[in-house]
Each structure stands twice: as C-alpha cells, then as structure tokens.
N, C-alpha and C positions, 0 to 999 in steps of 0.2 A: 420455331421461337425459341431461342436460346429461354432456360431458365432462370431469371433472375435468383439474387443472394435473399436470404430472408431478412426483416425487417428484423430490430431489437424488439420492438411490441411483440410482433409475430413469435417470435421465439419463446418471448418469455410467456404468454397465453398460451404455446405448447406445451411449455415444461411446467406448467402450474402445479402439476402433481407431485412433481417432487418436493414441493417448499411443504416441509413437514411442519407440521399445526396449524399453516397458514391457509385462513380464508379471503387472502387476496393480499394481504396489508404486505406481504412482504414486495409482493410484484408493484405494488404501487412505491415502494422506497426505492425498488431501484428504476421504475420509470422516473420518479423526482430527482435520482441522479442523473438522471441521462438528461432532464431537463436544464438544470443547474450545470451539467459539464457544457453543454451547449452554449450556455451565456456565457460562461469563462473561458471557453474556447475562442469564443469571438473578440471578447476583450485581451487575452494574450496574444492573440492574434495582430490585433493592430496596438499593441503595448508602445511598438516602435513609433507609432505615427503622432503619440497622445502623450501628454504629462502623467503617467499613470505608473512609471517605472520608478526603483531607488528605494530607498528608507523613507516611511511613513513617520520616522520621529519619534518611534514608540519600539519598546522591549516585549517580546511574550514573553510569556510565565518561564521559557528555558532563559532569557537574558539574551535572548538571539534578537539583531535588529529586525524587525517586522519591515516586509516589503510594502508597497502599497499594493499591492496586486493580491498579498497576501490575505491583507484586509478585506478586499472587495470579494475576494474568492468564499472567505471566509464565512462574509456576511451573506452572500449569496446561499451557498448551500445550506447555512442556518435556516435562514427566510424561508426557502423554496421546503424543507422539511415539514418545520411550522404548520406552513401554511396551510400544507395538504394534510394535517390531522392523522398521522400515521405513525408517528412516534412518540414514545414518553418522556426521554432524554435523548439527549446529544453531549458528548466530550470530543472539543476539537484540541489542536494543537495550540491553537490561539488564544484560547482561553483559560484562566487560572482553574477555575472549577464549572462541572459538569453544568449543562441549562437541564431546566424541568420543564417539562412542556405537559400542561394540563387537558389542552383541546379548548374549544368553543365552550362546552359544555361544563368544564371543570370537573371531569369527572376523573380523569388520569386513567384512563379505560385502556389505552394504546396498549400492545405489547413489545414494542421493540425498541431497543437503545442503539444509536447512531455513534459510532468513534470516527473520527476522521483527522488526517493530515492535509487540509484542502488545497494546499499549493507547498508540495514536496521540490525542493530544490529552487525556491524562487530569486536566490541569488544570480541564477543563473540567466534570467530573462534578458537583462541588460545587454550579454554576449549573443544571444539569439539562439540558447541551447533548450532542446529539450524540459519542460517541468511535467509536475505531475499532480494529480489528487489520489488520495489512498483511503478508503474506508472499510469497514467494519462494523457486521450487523452480529449482534446477539438477542436471544429472547431473555426478558426481564426476569430478575427471579425473586423480587419481591411481588405482594399480591397486586393484583390488578385493581383497582379502585384506589391505588394511595401513591403517593408520589413518590420517584424512584430515589434511589440512596445511593451510597458510594457501591454499596456490594453488586447494584445491578452491570455497574462497569469492571469492577476486579474480580472478572471472570477468566480463568486460563482459556487461550486459544482453542482449547479443543470444541468450546461451546460454541463456536462462531456457528451462524446459520448461514450467515454470505459474506463475502469479501472480493474487494477489486480494485483495481486501479483504473484512473484514465491518465493516457500521456498525449500532452498537446505539442506536435512536434512538427516535422513534416505535413503528418495527414495528424487529425485527432481519434484516437482509438480508447474506445472502453472495454476491459477486460474482466469478468467476476466469473466468481464460481458459488455454485448451493449444496458443496461437495460433491456434484456429481460431473469432475470434469471443468475445465476451464475453458472457455471460450473468446473470441476476440470480436468485437464490432468496431467497423472504419467511418467515420461520419463523413456524410456526404453535403457537403457548406451548401451545395448551387441548393439543395431540397431540405436541407435541418434534419437527416434522417440518418441514423447507422444503421448500417448491413452487417449482416454474420459474414467477416472478412477473412477468420481464424479459427475454425470450427479445432473444438480437441486438440488446443493446443499441448504440447507434450517437451520436458528437459529431453536430451540426448540423457544416456548412463553417464559418458563420457564427456567431456569439454575440452576446449583447446586455451579459453580464455579464464585469465583471471583480473577481477576487479577488486582492488585496493588502492588507499591513496599511498604510494609507496615512499610518496615523501617524509611520513611520520615511522619510517621503518626503523628508526633509532631510539624510539617510542615504545615499539611493539613488544608483546610480552616473546620468551625465547620459542615458543610452540610455531608461531605467526611468522617468526625469521627462517626458520627452520623449514617450514613446508614452501615460503616464498624459493627461499635455496634451489629445493627440491623442483618446483615451477620452472627453474631457469636453466634448469642441470642438461645437457644436451644428451638425452638418452631416449629412446623409441620415437613417441610420438612431441617429446618435448626439444626445447623448451616452450613454453607455453606462451600465448600472447598478451602481454600486457594493456587493457582498455578500461578507462576510468572516468566514465564522467564525470562525474560528483551530484549527478539526479539518482538519488534510490531509485525514481521508478524506471529510468528511463536505462539503469546499466543492467535493471533484473530483467527488463523488457527486451533487452539485446542477448543478455545471456541464456534467456528461455527460447531464443529463436534461433541462437547460433550455439549453445552448448558450453556453460563455464560456470564460475562460480564468485560469488560477492562477499566480500569480507570487510565488516568495518569493527575492528579488535577492540577490547582495551588497550589503554596506552598508559601511559606514564601522566600525561596531559589530561585524559581522560577516562579514570580508573573504574568506571561503570560502562566504557561503551557511550557511544552518544545518541543512538537511534534509540527512539521510542517503542516501547513493548507493545503497547495496546493498539496505537495506532499508525505505527510504522511495521513492527517485527510481525506482529501477529497475524496482521491480513497479508501481509508478502507469505508467510508462511502457507498458511491456508492454500494459496494460490500455488505456491512452487510444491508441498506434497499432492496437491490435487494432479499437478501435471509432471508426477514423476518424481521428483527432484525432493531434497533434503534441508531440511532448516534447522540449524543451533544453534545453541550460546558457545561451542566451541567444545561442548561436553555434553550436553543435553539438550533433548528439542524440547523447541522455543515454545512450543502449544501446550506444554506441560507446566512451564512454569506458571504457579501461581501469584499474580500480582499483588504488591502493596499499596502501589501510590500509584495517582492516574498517570503520572505523566514519567514512570519507571523510566529508567535506561536499561538498556544490556547490550552486550557484544552481538553479534549477528553472521553467522555463516549461511551461507542458501545458494542452493545451483543444482547443478547436475549432481545426484546421489554418489555419485564414485568418488566425485572430486571433494565433496564436503566429506565422508567417511577419512579420506585419506588426511583432508587436514588436520580431521578430529583424533588419527592415529600421531600427529605432533604434536598435537595440544596435550593427549594423555602422558609421551612421554617426558612431557616436561612441568607436568602439575603440579 
C-alpha cells in the first residue's frame, strides 16, 4: 500500500522540538492559522457566487479601499487567534493599531504576537486571480503578565520565530517556516485536511523570471532601470522572462518554485516603496532566506532593518540569491 503524505497536524507534532522556548503555543498558533485559512479558502472559492467581492466602502489605515473579503478574512483570523487564547497581541494591515489580547483570565500571560496581511492581493478576487494571507510570529519582549506594547511588534525580522503564507489559487496551500527550512501543504477540500505536498522548498541560485510592474518604469530609480535592461539583454541565459501577477504571495510562490526575482522598488510615486515591512516583507524574507534565497531593500538585508512604525513601508527585492545580488550591484552603482 502506498504511503500517504503527512498531514499538517502530524508534521507539526513531529517537529515540535524545533520550536524554541515553546511548550505547545507555537504549534497551536500554526493550527489556528490552518483553521482560519480553511474558512477563508471556502469564502474565496465561492466569492464569484455571492455578493462578497468588491469594495466594502471603507479604507484601511494605508488609505487603500478595503475589499469585502479583506474585512471578512481579517475578522476570521483575529477571532480564531483570540478564541484559542494563545497570543498576547495581533497587528494587521487592516487595523490602525495593534490589538491587545488579555485572555479570558485577564492575565496577559501569552508569549507570542502575530502580525498579518489577512488577504494580500484582494483586488484580484474579482478577476479570479490567486490571493493570499501572510503571517509573522514573534516572541514578546515585554514582561509576561503585562499588556503588549508597540515594542513587541517593532522587532527586526531576525527575531521572527515563524512566518508563512497561505495561497488561495487553483488549490489552497499553506507554506511556513520556523527557521528549519520551508515546507508547503496543500488542502484537500473534500476532507478539509492539509497534506505535505512540497517538502523542503528551495529557490534555485539562479533564475530566469523577473517580476516587477514595468508600467511604472519611468518612476523607478536608475539602479532598477539598469537592472531591467540587464534582464532584457540577449546574452547567456537572457533575456529573462517577465512575469507579474500583482499578488505578492502569488509572485513569490511562483518564483520559489521556478526561480526568479521579485522587485517592488521605491518610485517617484511611492518614495518609501509600497510594501509593508512588518507583515509583508519580513515574513516573506524569512521564508525566502530559509529556502536559500535572498531578500533586501536593494542595499541591505530586509530582516535587519529596525522598524520605527507599525505600517512602515520599504522597497523589496527578493528571490533567487544570485539574481538579488546582481540587482543590488546595479543599485550600489547608482547610490
């Protein structure tokens, strides 16, 4: 009889000893995210059938129109994490400020905070393109027994204890790392179980795909323009292929499997970049590095940046190691 793939639950139990400091909380956080992801996946997959797509009529803290599914996903992930009583604080792209979680006994005794983008790329829902959830987990730095504060969330990415993303596409996948490699799990919707489908995911050192919104070319810094010219030059294994979906999760997921670089640089329209450091770039950087890739702001390692605010934006270069190194070379020449 053929051996079946491990379930996500079995995998978590098997790897429990890799969770530094944890006496089960981190496993329960991943399990909570698994549960919320299944609920959101169901809603995303039937979005075309019901009036849940389109804008909710409000804007999030970044001034972006919130999509109805954004709001729904945000509520599901927050409530699932709060109900399990395993985190002491939550920060979300959709909320102005972080949420303090005291627990039913009001003890503030939980050890971890979660930062998340509950539905990345949600403007693509209406056109049936993959979207995703991104999450990042840190151990709190304030004393246990006290409410969380801003400094629990403003930690550099090097302090992450876990990070991952869920991609809602032709299938729903959950990919995560706890600092011991990257593993991907695919949901079998018939029985509601995630199975290990992509063990030990790795970026190739070199790739042939570059992912950037070239429509903004005139607004890019000179280093990015020069790197794009390099990508398009007919030489060696070039020109590279341009592939850009516009969902961060989808673009990075494809490049991890096929080999490539993702770039969202600064521009004259977005002088600090557009992506958020804490709940988009840091978790993705942790995953990318654990898969043998590289992640930077064009000059230095993303995960070593000291955050100064919850919704801070940064330029983002990540993917196959040698491709990011080459992009950094062009950035350095034009510094």
